[in-house]
KEDRENLUM-581409 format. One record per residue (C-alpha): residue in one letter; y, z, x. Coordinates in nm, 2 decimals, padded with zeros to 4 digits. Each point is the difference from the previous one (the first is absolute). Layout:
N
<node code="A" py="Y" pz="Z" px="X"/>
...
This chain:
439
<node code="M" py="04.02" pz="-02.95" px="01.87"/>
<node code="N" py="00.06" pz="-00.25" px="00.28"/>
<node code="R" py="00.21" pz="00.08" px="00.31"/>
<node code="T" py="00.15" pz="-00.23" px="00.26"/>
<node code="W" py="00.06" pz="00.06" px="00.37"/>
<node code="T" py="00.37" pz="00.05" px="-00.08"/>
<node code="D" py="-00.12" pz="00.29" px="-00.22"/>
<node code="F" py="-00.20" pz="00.12" px="00.30"/>
<node code="K" py="00.31" pz="00.00" px="00.22"/>
<node code="S" py="00.20" pz="00.20" px="-00.27"/>
<node code="L" py="-00.29" pz="00.25" px="-00.03"/>
<node code="H" py="00.05" pz="00.08" px="00.37"/>
<node code="S" py="00.38" pz="00.01" px="-00.01"/>
<node code="N" py="00.08" pz="-00.25" px="00.28"/>
<node code="L" py="-00.14" pz="-00.26" px="00.23"/>
<node code="A" py="-00.10" pz="00.26" px="00.27"/>
<node code="G" py="-00.20" pz="00.20" px="-00.25"/>
<node code="A" py="-00.16" pz="-00.31" px="-00.15"/>
<node code="R" py="-00.10" pz="-00.13" px="00.34"/>
<node code="E" py="-00.19" pz="00.33" px="00.08"/>
<node code="A" py="-00.15" pz="00.01" px="-00.35"/>
<node code="F" py="-00.11" pz="-00.37" px="00.03"/>
<node code="E" py="-00.19" pz="00.08" px="00.31"/>
<node code="D" py="-00.17" pz="00.30" px="-00.16"/>
<node code="A" py="-00.09" pz="-00.21" px="-00.30"/>
<node code="C" py="-00.16" pz="-00.27" px="00.22"/>
<node code="E" py="-00.19" pz="00.26" px="00.19"/>
<node code="S" py="-00.14" pz="00.14" px="-00.33"/>
<node code="L" py="-00.10" pz="-00.35" px="-00.11"/>
<node code="Y" py="-00.18" pz="-00.09" px="00.31"/>
<node code="K" py="-00.18" pz="00.34" px="00.01"/>
<node code="K" py="-00.13" pz="-00.08" px="-00.35"/>
<node code="K" py="-00.10" pz="-00.35" px="00.10"/>
<node code="H" py="-00.17" pz="00.10" px="00.32"/>
<node code="K" py="-00.16" pz="00.34" px="-00.09"/>
<node code="D" py="-00.27" pz="-00.04" px="00.27"/>
<node code="Q" py="00.25" pz="-00.06" px="00.28"/>
<node code="N" py="00.28" pz="00.19" px="00.17"/>
<node code="V" py="00.34" pz="-00.08" px="-00.14"/>
<node code="S" py="00.30" pz="00.17" px="00.16"/>
<node code="Q" py="00.38" pz="-00.02" px="00.04"/>
<node code="V" py="00.16" pz="00.02" px="00.34"/>
<node code="K" py="00.30" pz="00.23" px="00.06"/>
<node code="V" py="00.30" pz="-00.21" px="00.10"/>
<node code="K" py="00.09" pz="00.03" px="00.37"/>
<node code="Q" py="00.08" pz="-00.21" px="00.30"/>
<node code="G" py="-00.31" pz="-00.20" px="00.10"/>
<node code="D" py="-00.19" pz="00.05" px="-00.32"/>
<node code="G" py="-00.16" pz="-00.34" px="00.05"/>
<node code="G" py="00.16" pz="-00.16" px="-00.31"/>
<node code="I" py="-00.22" pz="00.19" px="-00.25"/>
<node code="D" py="00.10" pz="00.14" px="-00.33"/>
<node code="I" py="-00.36" pz="00.04" px="-00.13"/>
<node code="F" py="-00.33" pz="-00.09" px="00.16"/>
<node code="I" py="-00.36" pz="-00.04" px="-00.12"/>
<node code="G" py="-00.28" pz="00.08" px="00.24"/>
<node code="E" py="-00.05" pz="00.22" px="00.31"/>
<node code="L" py="00.29" pz="-00.04" px="00.23"/>
<node code="G" py="-00.12" pz="-00.06" px="00.36"/>
<node code="V" py="-00.36" pz="-00.04" px="-00.11"/>
<node code="E" py="-00.01" pz="-00.32" px="-00.19"/>
<node code="P" py="00.24" pz="-00.28" px="-00.10"/>
<node code="I" py="00.23" pz="00.12" px="-00.28"/>
<node code="T" py="00.19" pz="-00.14" px="-00.29"/>
<node code="V" py="00.37" pz="00.07" px="00.01"/>
<node code="I" py="00.20" pz="00.04" px="-00.32"/>
<node code="Q" py="00.37" pz="-00.07" px="00.04"/>
<node code="C" py="00.21" pz="00.13" px="-00.28"/>
<node code="K" py="00.34" pz="-00.16" px="-00.04"/>
<node code="F" py="00.21" pz="00.11" px="-00.30"/>
<node code="F" py="00.19" pz="-00.33" px="-00.03"/>
<node code="L" py="00.13" pz="00.01" px="-00.36"/>
<node code="E" py="00.33" pz="-00.17" px="-00.02"/>
<node code="S" py="00.00" pz="-00.24" px="00.30"/>
<node code="F" py="-00.25" pz="-00.20" px="00.19"/>
<node code="E" py="00.21" pz="-00.19" px="00.25"/>
<node code="S" py="00.05" pz="-00.04" px="00.38"/>
<node code="S" py="00.02" pz="00.37" px="00.07"/>
<node code="Q" py="-00.31" pz="00.08" px="-00.20"/>
<node code="H" py="-00.18" pz="-00.29" px="00.17"/>
<node code="A" py="00.09" pz="00.15" px="00.34"/>
<node code="Q" py="-00.14" pz="00.34" px="-00.10"/>
<node code="I" py="-00.33" pz="-00.17" px="-00.10"/>
<node code="R" py="-00.02" pz="-00.19" px="00.33"/>
<node code="E" py="00.07" pz="00.31" px="00.20"/>
<node code="S" py="-00.26" pz="00.21" px="-00.18"/>
<node code="F" py="-00.27" pz="-00.26" px="00.03"/>
<node code="N" py="00.08" pz="-00.07" px="00.37"/>
<node code="T" py="-00.02" pz="00.37" px="00.07"/>
<node code="A" py="-00.34" pz="00.03" px="-00.17"/>
<node code="I" py="-00.16" pz="-00.31" px="00.15"/>
<node code="N" py="00.11" pz="00.09" px="00.35"/>
<node code="A" py="-00.09" pz="00.37" px="-00.02"/>
<node code="D" py="-00.21" pz="00.15" px="00.28"/>
<node code="K" py="-00.11" pz="00.31" px="-00.19"/>
<node code="Y" py="-00.22" pz="-00.19" px="-00.25"/>
<node code="E" py="-00.16" pz="-00.33" px="-00.08"/>
<node code="L" py="00.13" pz="-00.18" px="-00.32"/>
<node code="N" py="-00.26" pz="-00.11" px="-00.25"/>
<node code="N" py="00.26" pz="-00.12" px="-00.25"/>
<node code="W" py="00.36" pz="00.06" px="-00.11"/>
<node code="I" py="00.12" pz="00.05" px="-00.36"/>
<node code="L" py="00.36" pz="00.00" px="-00.11"/>
<node code="C" py="00.08" pz="00.19" px="-00.33"/>
<node code="V" py="00.33" pz="-00.08" px="-00.17"/>
<node code="P" py="00.13" pz="00.10" px="-00.35"/>
<node code="R" py="00.11" pz="-00.35" px="-00.09"/>
<node code="V" py="-00.13" pz="-00.35" px="-00.09"/>
<node code="F" py="00.11" pz="-00.28" px="00.23"/>
<node code="D" py="00.20" pz="-00.29" px="-00.13"/>
<node code="I" py="-00.08" pz="-00.35" px="00.12"/>
<node code="D" py="00.23" pz="00.02" px="00.31"/>
<node code="Q" py="-00.15" pz="00.34" px="00.10"/>
<node code="H" py="-00.35" pz="-00.13" px="-00.05"/>
<node code="S" py="00.09" pz="-00.29" px="00.23"/>
<node code="W" py="00.13" pz="00.23" px="00.27"/>
<node code="W" py="-00.31" pz="00.22" px="-00.02"/>
<node code="G" py="-00.24" pz="-00.29" px="00.00"/>
<node code="K" py="00.16" pz="-00.16" px="00.31"/>
<node code="W" py="00.02" pz="00.33" px="00.19"/>
<node code="K" py="-00.35" pz="00.10" px="-00.08"/>
<node code="E" py="-00.14" pz="-00.34" px="00.10"/>
<node code="K" py="00.19" pz="00.02" px="00.33"/>
<node code="Q" py="-00.14" pz="00.35" px="00.08"/>
<node code="L" py="-00.36" pz="-00.10" px="-00.09"/>
<node code="K" py="00.01" pz="-00.30" px="00.23"/>
<node code="K" py="00.17" pz="00.20" px="00.28"/>
<node code="H" py="-00.26" pz="00.28" px="-00.01"/>
<node code="S" py="-00.30" pz="-00.22" px="-00.10"/>
<node code="K" py="-00.07" pz="00.20" px="-00.32"/>
<node code="K" py="-00.14" pz="-00.10" px="-00.33"/>
<node code="N" py="00.20" pz="-00.01" px="-00.33"/>
<node code="E" py="-00.11" pz="00.35" px="-00.12"/>
<node code="F" py="00.14" pz="00.16" px="00.32"/>
<node code="I" py="00.35" pz="00.01" px="-00.16"/>
<node code="K" py="00.05" pz="00.08" px="-00.36"/>
<node code="V" py="00.29" pz="00.10" px="-00.23"/>
<node code="V" py="-00.05" pz="00.22" px="-00.31"/>
<node code="N" py="00.30" pz="-00.05" px="-00.23"/>
<node code="G" py="00.16" pz="00.24" px="-00.26"/>
<node code="N" py="-00.20" pz="-00.13" px="-00.30"/>
<node code="E" py="-00.33" pz="00.01" px="00.19"/>
<node code="L" py="00.07" pz="00.36" px="00.10"/>
<node code="I" py="00.08" pz="00.10" px="-00.36"/>
<node code="D" py="-00.33" pz="-00.16" px="-00.11"/>
<node code="L" py="-00.19" pz="00.19" px="00.27"/>
<node code="F" py="00.17" pz="00.33" px="-00.09"/>
<node code="K" py="-00.11" pz="-00.05" px="-00.36"/>
<node code="E" py="-00.35" pz="-00.11" px="00.10"/>
<node code="H" py="-00.04" pz="00.32" px="00.21"/>
<node code="D" py="00.17" pz="00.24" px="-00.26"/>
<node code="L" py="00.30" pz="00.06" px="00.22"/>
<node code="Y" py="00.27" pz="-00.18" px="-00.20"/>
<node code="N" py="00.12" pz="00.29" px="-00.23"/>
<node code="T" py="00.01" pz="00.24" px="00.29"/>
<node code="I" py="00.18" pz="-00.23" px="00.25"/>
<node code="F" py="00.26" pz="-00.11" px="-00.26"/>
<node code="G" py="00.05" pz="00.35" px="-00.15"/>
<node code="I" py="-00.09" pz="-00.11" px="-00.35"/>
<node code="E" py="-00.17" pz="00.32" px="-00.12"/>
<node code="D" py="00.29" pz="00.21" px="00.13"/>
<node code="S" py="00.24" pz="-00.23" px="-00.17"/>
<node code="K" py="-00.18" pz="00.02" px="-00.34"/>
<node code="K" py="00.02" pz="00.38" px="00.02"/>
<node code="I" py="00.37" pz="-00.01" px="00.08"/>
<node code="D" py="00.06" pz="-00.24" px="-00.29"/>
<node code="E" py="-00.18" pz="00.22" px="-00.24"/>
<node code="I" py="00.20" pz="00.30" px="00.11"/>
<node code="H" py="00.32" pz="-00.20" px="-00.02"/>
<node code="N" py="-00.07" pz="-00.12" px="-00.35"/>
<node code="I" py="-00.05" pz="00.35" px="-00.12"/>
<node code="L" py="00.31" pz="00.14" px="00.17"/>
<node code="C" py="00.22" pz="-00.31" px="-00.06"/>
<node code="P" py="-00.10" pz="-00.18" px="-00.32"/>
<node code="K" py="00.13" pz="-00.35" px="-00.04"/>
<node code="P" py="00.36" pz="-00.01" px="-00.13"/>
<node code="S" py="00.09" pz="-00.12" px="-00.34"/>
<node code="K" py="00.19" pz="-00.32" px="-00.06"/>
<node code="K" py="00.33" pz="00.18" px="-00.07"/>
<node code="I" py="00.28" pz="-00.12" px="00.23"/>
<node code="G" py="00.04" pz="00.34" px="00.16"/>
<node code="S" py="-00.35" pz="00.01" px="00.13"/>
<node code="S" py="-00.09" pz="-00.37" px="00.04"/>
<node code="A" py="-00.05" pz="-00.21" px="00.31"/>
<node code="L" py="00.32" pz="-00.18" px="-00.11"/>
<node code="A" py="00.21" pz="00.31" px="00.05"/>
<node code="R" py="-00.15" pz="00.05" px="00.34"/>
<node code="D" py="00.08" pz="-00.36" px="00.09"/>
<node code="I" py="00.36" pz="00.04" px="-00.12"/>
<node code="L" py="00.06" pz="00.33" px="00.18"/>
<node code="F" py="-00.19" pz="-00.10" px="00.32"/>
<node code="N" py="00.02" pz="00.18" px="00.33"/>
<node code="N" py="-00.19" pz="-00.25" px="00.22"/>
<node code="Y" py="00.10" pz="-00.36" px="-00.07"/>
<node code="S" py="-00.26" pz="-00.27" px="-00.07"/>
<node code="E" py="00.04" pz="-00.34" px="-00.17"/>
<node code="K" py="-00.07" pz="00.15" px="-00.35"/>
<node code="N" py="00.32" pz="00.20" px="00.04"/>
<node code="E" py="00.23" pz="-00.30" px="00.06"/>
<node code="D" py="00.14" pz="-00.01" px="-00.36"/>
<node code="Y" py="00.12" pz="00.36" px="00.05"/>
<node code="Y" py="00.15" pz="-00.04" px="00.35"/>
<node code="L" py="00.37" pz="-00.01" px="00.03"/>
<node code="E" py="00.10" pz="-00.26" px="00.25"/>
<node code="R" py="00.32" pz="00.09" px="00.20"/>
<node code="K" py="00.21" pz="-00.15" px="00.27"/>
<node code="T" py="-00.21" pz="00.17" px="00.26"/>
<node code="D" py="-00.30" pz="-00.20" px="-00.12"/>
<node code="V" py="00.17" pz="-00.32" px="00.07"/>
<node code="E" py="00.13" pz="00.13" px="00.33"/>
<node code="F" py="-00.35" pz="00.11" px="00.10"/>
<node code="K" py="-00.15" pz="-00.35" px="-00.05"/>
<node code="K" py="00.28" pz="-00.18" px="00.18"/>
<node code="A" py="00.00" pz="00.25" px="00.29"/>
<node code="L" py="-00.37" pz="-00.02" px="00.05"/>
<node code="D" py="00.02" pz="-00.37" px="00.06"/>
<node code="I" py="00.19" pz="00.05" px="00.32"/>
<node code="N" py="-00.05" pz="00.36" px="00.11"/>
<node code="H" py="-00.19" pz="00.32" px="-00.01"/>
<node code="I" py="00.12" pz="00.26" px="-00.26"/>
<node code="W" py="00.07" pz="00.37" px="00.00"/>
<node code="L" py="00.03" pz="00.15" px="-00.35"/>
<node code="F" py="00.15" pz="00.34" px="-00.03"/>
<node code="G" py="00.12" pz="00.23" px="-00.28"/>
<node code="K" py="-00.07" pz="00.32" px="-00.19"/>
<node code="S" py="-00.34" pz="00.06" px="-00.14"/>
<node code="G" py="-00.05" pz="-00.11" px="-00.36"/>
<node code="Y" py="00.23" pz="-00.30" px="00.01"/>
<node code="G" py="-00.26" pz="-00.28" px="00.02"/>
<node code="K" py="-00.05" pz="-00.09" px="00.37"/>
<node code="T" py="-00.38" pz="-00.03" px="-00.02"/>
<node code="A" py="00.01" pz="-00.18" px="-00.34"/>
<node code="L" py="00.26" pz="-00.25" px="00.14"/>
<node code="L" py="-00.20" pz="-00.10" px="00.30"/>
<node code="H" py="-00.33" pz="-00.03" px="-00.19"/>
<node code="R" py="00.16" pz="-00.19" px="-00.28"/>
<node code="N" py="00.17" pz="-00.26" px="00.22"/>
<node code="L" py="-00.29" pz="-00.05" px="00.23"/>
<node code="I" py="-00.24" pz="-00.05" px="-00.29"/>
<node code="Q" py="00.24" pz="-00.22" px="-00.21"/>
<node code="N" py="00.07" pz="-00.22" px="00.30"/>
<node code="E" py="-00.38" pz="-00.02" px="00.08"/>
<node code="I" py="00.05" pz="00.14" px="00.35"/>
<node code="Q" py="-00.31" pz="00.14" px="00.17"/>
<node code="Y" py="00.07" pz="00.36" px="00.12"/>
<node code="C" py="-00.17" pz="00.29" px="00.17"/>
<node code="Y" py="00.11" pz="00.33" px="-00.15"/>
<node code="C" py="00.00" pz="00.30" px="00.24"/>
<node code="D" py="00.03" pz="00.30" px="-00.23"/>
<node code="L" py="00.09" pz="00.31" px="00.20"/>
<node code="S" py="00.03" pz="00.23" px="-00.30"/>
<node code="P" py="-00.34" pz="00.17" px="00.06"/>
<node code="V" py="00.06" pz="00.05" px="00.37"/>
<node code="F" py="00.08" pz="00.35" px="00.12"/>
<node code="I" py="00.24" pz="-00.08" px="00.28"/>
<node code="E" py="00.00" pz="00.25" px="00.28"/>
<node code="K" py="00.10" pz="-00.24" px="00.28"/>
<node code="V" py="00.13" pz="-00.35" px="00.04"/>
<node code="E" py="-00.34" pz="-00.14" px="00.09"/>
<node code="D" py="-00.13" pz="00.09" px="-00.35"/>
<node code="V" py="00.22" pz="-00.26" px="-00.16"/>
<node code="F" py="-00.09" pz="-00.28" px="00.24"/>
<node code="N" py="-00.37" pz="00.08" px="00.00"/>
<node code="E" py="00.00" pz="-00.03" px="-00.39"/>
<node code="I" py="00.18" pz="-00.34" px="00.03"/>
<node code="L" py="-00.25" pz="-00.12" px="00.26"/>
<node code="S" py="-00.30" pz="00.12" px="-00.22"/>
<node code="T" py="00.15" pz="-00.19" px="-00.30"/>
<node code="L" py="00.03" pz="-00.32" px="00.20"/>
<node code="E" py="-00.35" pz="00.03" px="00.13"/>
<node code="E" py="-00.12" pz="00.03" px="-00.36"/>
<node code="K" py="00.21" pz="-00.28" px="-00.14"/>
<node code="F" py="-00.08" pz="-00.25" px="00.27"/>
<node code="E" py="-00.35" pz="00.12" px="00.08"/>
<node code="L" py="00.08" pz="00.04" px="00.37"/>
<node code="E" py="-00.05" pz="00.29" px="00.24"/>
<node code="R" py="00.25" pz="00.15" px="00.25"/>
<node code="E" py="-00.06" pz="-00.02" px="00.37"/>
<node code="K" py="-00.12" pz="00.34" px="00.10"/>
<node code="R" py="00.13" pz="-00.04" px="00.35"/>
<node code="E" py="00.36" pz="-00.06" px="-00.12"/>
<node code="T" py="00.18" pz="00.33" px="-00.05"/>
<node code="N" py="00.34" pz="-00.12" px="-00.10"/>
<node code="M" py="00.01" pz="00.00" px="-00.38"/>
<node code="L" py="00.28" pz="-00.26" px="-00.03"/>
<node code="K" py="-00.19" pz="-00.24" px="00.22"/>
<node code="Q" py="-00.32" pz="00.06" px="-00.19"/>
<node code="I" py="00.17" pz="-00.08" px="-00.33"/>
<node code="S" py="00.16" pz="-00.31" px="00.14"/>
<node code="K" py="-00.33" pz="-00.13" px="00.14"/>
<node code="I" py="-00.17" pz="00.04" px="-00.34"/>
<node code="L" py="00.29" pz="-00.19" px="-00.16"/>
<node code="C" py="-00.02" pz="-00.28" px="00.25"/>
<node code="L" py="-00.37" pz="-00.04" px="-00.08"/>
<node code="K" py="00.05" pz="-00.02" px="-00.38"/>
<node code="T" py="-00.02" pz="-00.32" px="-00.20"/>
<node code="N" py="00.29" pz="-00.24" px="00.03"/>
<node code="S" py="00.10" pz="00.02" px="-00.37"/>
<node code="K" py="00.33" pz="00.16" px="-00.09"/>
<node code="V" py="-00.05" pz="00.37" px="-00.04"/>
<node code="V" py="00.23" pz="00.30" px="-00.04"/>
<node code="I" py="-00.08" pz="00.34" px="00.16"/>
<node code="V" py="00.13" pz="00.28" px="-00.23"/>
<node code="I" py="00.05" pz="00.35" px="00.14"/>
<node code="D" py="00.08" pz="00.24" px="-00.29"/>
<node code="E" py="-00.01" pz="00.35" px="-00.13"/>
<node code="F" py="00.04" pz="00.24" px="00.28"/>
<node code="S" py="00.20" pz="00.32" px="-00.04"/>
<node code="I" py="00.11" pz="00.20" px="00.30"/>
<node code="D" py="00.24" pz="00.29" px="00.00"/>
<node code="E" py="00.01" pz="00.07" px="00.38"/>
<node code="E" py="00.31" pz="-00.19" px="00.12"/>
<node code="L" py="-00.12" pz="-00.06" px="00.36"/>
<node code="M" py="-00.33" pz="-00.14" px="-00.10"/>
<node code="L" py="00.17" pz="-00.22" px="-00.27"/>
<node code="E" py="00.22" pz="-00.15" px="00.27"/>
<node code="K" py="-00.29" pz="-00.06" px="00.23"/>
<node code="I" py="-00.20" pz="-00.18" px="-00.27"/>
<node code="A" py="00.29" pz="-00.21" px="-00.12"/>
<node code="N" py="00.07" pz="-00.11" px="00.36"/>
<node code="Q" py="-00.36" pz="-00.08" px="00.07"/>
<node code="L" py="-00.03" pz="-00.20" px="-00.32"/>
<node code="S" py="00.30" pz="-00.20" px="00.11"/>
<node code="Q" py="-00.15" pz="-00.04" px="00.35"/>
<node code="L" py="-00.33" pz="-00.12" px="-00.16"/>
<node code="V" py="00.18" pz="-00.29" px="-00.18"/>
<node code="I" py="00.21" pz="-00.09" px="00.30"/>
<node code="Y" py="-00.30" pz="00.00" px="00.23"/>
<node code="H" py="-00.21" pz="-00.21" px="-00.24"/>
<node code="N" py="00.28" pz="-00.25" px="-00.04"/>
<node code="N" py="00.01" pz="-00.04" px="00.38"/>
<node code="K" py="-00.38" pz="-00.01" px="00.03"/>
<node code="S" py="-00.06" pz="-00.26" px="-00.27"/>
<node code="Q" py="00.23" pz="-00.25" px="00.17"/>
<node code="G" py="00.16" pz="-00.18" px="-00.29"/>
<node code="E" py="-00.29" pz="00.05" px="-00.25"/>
<node code="I" py="00.18" pz="00.27" px="-00.19"/>
<node code="D" py="00.06" pz="-00.22" px="-00.30"/>
<node code="S" py="-00.36" pz="00.06" px="-00.10"/>
<node code="L" py="00.03" pz="00.38" px="00.01"/>
<node code="K" py="00.27" pz="00.23" px="-00.12"/>
<node code="F" py="00.03" pz="00.38" px="-00.02"/>
<node code="V" py="00.14" pz="00.19" px="-00.30"/>
<node code="I" py="00.06" pz="00.37" px="00.07"/>
<node code="S" py="00.10" pz="00.24" px="-00.28"/>
<node code="T" py="00.15" pz="00.35" px="00.06"/>
<node code="I" py="00.20" pz="00.26" px="-00.18"/>
<node code="F" py="00.23" pz="00.04" px="00.30"/>
<node code="N" py="00.26" pz="-00.25" px="00.11"/>
<node code="P" py="-00.14" pz="-00.16" px="00.32"/>
<node code="K" py="00.35" pz="-00.09" px="00.12"/>
<node code="N" py="00.07" pz="00.38" px="00.04"/>
<node code="V" py="-00.29" pz="00.06" px="00.24"/>
<node code="I" py="-00.08" pz="-00.33" px="00.19"/>
<node code="R" py="00.14" pz="00.01" px="00.35"/>
<node code="N" py="00.00" pz="-00.37" px="00.08"/>
<node code="K" py="00.19" pz="-00.10" px="-00.31"/>
<node code="S" py="00.11" pz="-00.34" px="00.13"/>
<node code="K" py="-00.35" pz="-00.11" px="00.10"/>
<node code="A" py="-00.15" pz="00.13" px="-00.33"/>
<node code="S" py="00.27" pz="-00.18" px="-00.20"/>
<node code="E" py="-00.13" pz="-00.33" px="00.15"/>
<node code="C" py="-00.34" pz="00.07" px="-00.15"/>
<node code="F" py="00.07" pz="00.18" px="-00.33"/>
<node code="H" py="00.19" pz="-00.06" px="-00.31"/>
<node code="Y" py="00.08" pz="00.34" px="-00.16"/>
<node code="I" py="-00.02" pz="00.05" px="-00.38"/>
<node code="Q" py="00.12" pz="00.32" px="-00.17"/>
<node code="C" py="-00.20" pz="00.04" px="-00.32"/>
<node code="D" py="00.15" pz="00.30" px="-00.18"/>
<node code="L" py="00.33" pz="-00.17" px="-00.09"/>
<node code="W" py="-00.09" pz="-00.08" px="-00.37"/>
<node code="E" py="00.36" pz="-00.03" px="-00.13"/>
<node code="D" py="-00.03" pz="-00.09" px="-00.37"/>
<node code="N" py="-00.37" pz="-00.08" px="00.03"/>
<node code="P" py="-00.13" pz="00.34" px="-00.15"/>
<node code="E" py="00.16" pz="-00.10" px="-00.33"/>
<node code="K" py="-00.18" pz="-00.34" px="00.01"/>
<node code="L" py="-00.33" pz="00.17" px="00.09"/>
<node code="F" py="00.04" pz="00.25" px="-00.28"/>
<node code="D" py="00.06" pz="-00.29" px="-00.25"/>
<node code="K" py="-00.30" pz="-00.19" px="00.13"/>
<node code="L" py="-00.23" pz="00.30" px="-00.03"/>
<node code="S" py="00.11" pz="00.12" px="-00.34"/>
<node code="H" py="-00.02" pz="-00.35" px="-00.14"/>
<node code="A" py="-00.35" pz="-00.05" px="00.14"/>
<node code="L" py="-00.11" pz="00.34" px="-00.14"/>
<node code="D" py="00.18" pz="-00.06" px="-00.33"/>
<node code="L" py="00.19" pz="00.33" px="00.04"/>
<node code="D" py="00.34" pz="00.06" px="-00.15"/>
<node code="L" py="00.17" pz="00.22" px="00.25"/>
<node code="E" py="00.34" pz="-00.16" px="00.02"/>
<node code="D" py="00.18" pz="00.33" px="-00.09"/>
<node code="S" py="-00.17" pz="00.18" px="00.29"/>
<node code="K" py="00.04" pz="-00.29" px="00.25"/>
<node code="T" py="00.30" pz="00.13" px="00.19"/>
<node code="Y" py="-00.13" pz="00.36" px="00.01"/>
<node code="I" py="-00.35" pz="-00.10" px="00.13"/>
<node code="I" py="00.14" pz="-00.23" px="00.27"/>
<node code="E" py="00.25" pz="00.26" px="00.12"/>
<node code="K" py="-00.25" pz="00.28" px="00.01"/>
<node code="A" py="-00.25" pz="-00.23" px="00.19"/>
<node code="K" py="00.28" pz="-00.07" px="00.25"/>
<node code="K" py="-00.07" pz="-00.37" px="-00.06"/>
<node code="S" py="-00.35" pz="00.03" px="00.16"/>
<node code="P" py="-00.25" pz="-00.25" px="-00.15"/>
<node code="R" py="-00.29" pz="00.23" px="00.07"/>
<node code="T" py="00.16" pz="00.29" px="-00.19"/>
<node code="I" py="00.11" pz="-00.22" px="-00.29"/>
<node code="K" py="-00.36" pz="-00.12" px="-00.04"/>
<node code="N" py="-00.13" pz="00.35" px="00.02"/>
<node code="I" py="00.24" pz="00.11" px="-00.28"/>
<node code="F" py="-00.13" pz="-00.30" px="-00.21"/>
<node code="R" py="-00.36" pz="00.12" px="00.06"/>
<node code="K" py="00.07" pz="00.35" px="-00.12"/>
<node code="I" py="00.18" pz="-00.13" px="-00.31"/>
<node code="I" py="-00.29" pz="-00.23" px="-00.09"/>
<node code="V" py="-00.25" pz="00.29" px="00.03"/>
<node code="S" py="00.21" pz="00.20" px="-00.25"/>
<node code="D" py="-00.04" pz="-00.29" px="-00.24"/>
<node code="S" py="00.35" pz="00.06" px="-00.16"/>
<node code="F" py="00.35" pz="-00.08" px="00.12"/>
<node code="N" py="00.24" pz="00.26" px="-00.12"/>
<node code="E" py="00.27" pz="00.17" px="00.21"/>
<node code="E" py="-00.22" pz="00.31" px="00.07"/>
<node code="V" py="-00.29" pz="-00.21" px="00.13"/>
<node code="V" py="00.23" pz="-00.20" px="00.23"/>
<node code="N" py="00.16" pz="00.32" px="00.14"/>
<node code="K" py="-00.34" pz="00.15" px="00.06"/>
<node code="A" py="-00.13" pz="-00.32" px="00.17"/>
<node code="V" py="00.30" pz="-00.01" px="00.23"/>
<node code="S" py="-00.04" pz="00.36" px="00.09"/>
<node code="Q" py="-00.37" pz="-00.04" px="00.08"/>
<node code="A" py="00.06" pz="-00.31" px="00.21"/>
<node code="L" py="00.27" pz="00.16" px="00.20"/>
<node code="E" py="-00.21" pz="00.31" px="00.07"/>
<node code="E" py="-00.27" pz="-00.22" px="00.15"/>
<node code="I" py="00.23" pz="-00.17" px="00.26"/>
<node code="V" py="-00.07" pz="00.13" px="00.34"/>
């Protein structure tokens, strides 16, 4: 079983977790490689001398500094700047003498990246009168080979744990049969989270066309009741129109205060663009805007989705700060907003809580997503045809009981399929079960 660095990131949940684990993995590797020498990490704090890991006796002899940079998705100007800063801190440190400097990254450079690295390295060697081996990079493939060589690969990439989990899963959840009710095809037809394989079973509506046209000229605020397709709409239209986007999913965040929302948005942007916030800046909106101003120049959409708040005052504060964030970034970016758009998705109608409505309306196009009109009937027909189910006699009953909610209609279909028969009693039971599960 071979794992990649993307698997490594997933194993540790997010970029922050992967960064820390990457440094631990590099420390384990160099301890194995240099068993007869001291190998240690350095706790991060101001004035740490630019050290992640060092080899040797600090303050006694010249040391080797290992700099760990978990640059997985991007290696551009912001990453170059971080490398330059780390090296300059190390070469100019007064707490130790530098023997050599090693950069560890979980990627393989392309030709342009090799060109930048070679030129930068050559410049530093000449500037400091050092030999070629003074600066070295160890790339992602080399690291994996070294992990395997030193019997660390399975542990670092969690392969043994994964095998055990797979064995338990196969016992508890044996592979489904090829029957339509339990096959991957049924899951694709009755999808919850949109991906390209679901396109044939997605019902395009007027709001889809409106979304694409509006996004060309403005930011978008989607709103509407839960279960009516806001998240599917935004994913589908961004994917189908090949628009790069950063998805800030707030569903797992327990929101106790306004700052929780914006801290999660900031953390997601750090992970997506492989940038770090300025610790001295305490204003969250400014922090987020600074990260966005440092991003690549390609067109990108920042999606903020899936937060549920019952407390009215906090809801109003968050909505107004989201509006302020977009307005502030528009002003800050000085005409470059065509390359970046925001899409915000909420259950509540923002027009009911935003104070500066006129200013917000200059930035946002509002789209209400729960006005399905005759579309539930079209969705029902599309699903029943794809699943080869003859439920025409129950069509009106199911749609009315589901209150035209696409989520509930799909859930009813799932329960009918599990029963593997389609008589009136089965339909009534499926409807009752689906309605009982609605929170």
